[in-house]
C-alpha positions, 0 to 999 in steps of 0.5 A: 472480517473487517472488524479488526481493521475498523478498530485500527482505523478508529485508533481503538486497539483491542485484543486483535490485530488486523492483517492487511496484505499487499497481494495482487500478483498472488490474487491473479493466480488465485483468479486463474489468470496472468497478472497482466490480464487481471490488471486490464480487466476491472471485473476480474481484478476485483473478484480475484482480489476478493477471493484471495482475501477470503483465502488468506483471511485478510481484514482489508484488501489493497488495490493499486499497490503496483507503482508502475500503474501511475508511472505508465499512466504518466507516460512512462514506457512499461515493459512486461517481463515474466508477467511483471511490469517494469518501467524502462524509460520515462516518457512525456507527461500527459494532459491532466484530463488524460492521466487516468488511462490504461491500467490505471483507469481499470484500477479505478473501476476495479476499486469501485467494483471491489467496494460495492461487492466486498465492503461488508467483509473487508475494508477497502484500501486504494493505493497509489504511488507516493509523489516522491517515488513517482517523480523518481520513476518519471525522472521529472525535472523541477519545471515539471513538478507543478504539472505532476502535482496536478496529475497526482491530485486528479488521480487521488480525487478519482480514487477517493470518489469511489469512497475507499476506507483508506488512501495509501501512498507507496514510497520507496528508497527515493523518499529516504535519500534525504531528510523529510523537508518542505518539498516532501511535506508540501507534496503530501499535504496537497494529497492529504487535503484531497483525501480529507475533503472526502473524509478518508484517512491517509497512510504511507507504506515505506520500504527501503528505509533506514533508522534515520528515515523514521526520525523524520517520517512523521513530518508527512502528517499521515494518519497511519504509517506502514513499513515493509523491508529496510534498505538492507532488505530485512525486517527489523526489530520492532523496537525500531518503531517504538518512538514513532508508534507513540506519536502517530495514530497507528503503525503497520509492520511487515512479517517475513512470509517465507517461514511460518515459525519466523513470521509468528515469532516476529508477530509475537515480538511486535505485540510484546514490544508495541503493547498498547499501541495501535498495530496491524500486520502487513506483507513485505511488498506484494506477495508474489504469484509463486507464494506458497499458499500453504505457508501463507495460510498457516501464517494467517491461521496462526495470527488469528490464534493470538491476534 
């Protein structure tokens, strides 16, 4: 199943387009446990994600997409509400050597287990909060920037040491509030260099963006760019990404996952609009625990019929 994703990473687009969902809350349901329990147990985390990948016929599995993982490890107070973690208050940054703790430590171990067990079938993607979103979640001051940078480098190294196929940074509206300038470029350059040391490509998943965001996002010099919903909570016409798709190695576009016809119609429009470009399909954020599995499977089956 991983062949389409291998082609995407090699920037050799063929007839098929990879499907790369973020779906850890749904994976917990497939594994028969709560999300909170799953993310505290590396063995169940990796096995549940693998089962969900088989069920939805994914080409790659994303582990660590939850942006509270890093915030919690960096001292934020996280509370659980309806089996979902929520950052309620920033805390005190830990020492660099103590940053990989709690659920983040479980995520690193789960990533290693996932790669060992499913790599023949799926590409494995390590995800972490992007530096701009993480700083916003932690409400860090300029004086803490250097300390937080060291922590994110430590985390990126720990993930890369497991040898994933891709290191993915998740960014939200915080990165879209201003033009991409030198501070943002430096933050990503540092993390990109960590991945480059391990010969691992990098990608960014952006949500809450505007057309203005797309005009400068390539300054971050990631290998690949994935997009969820816009700042208005919509999935835009794929023509919005045409200019960017011509200047970067590859692009990922989210499909609306609530309706089969809508999802497949949008996928066909993407393929037509971005014909010849290196394109994959993803989800608008994490697929929730209560995602309709019949609908999701019908969408993925439809994608296989023309991707």
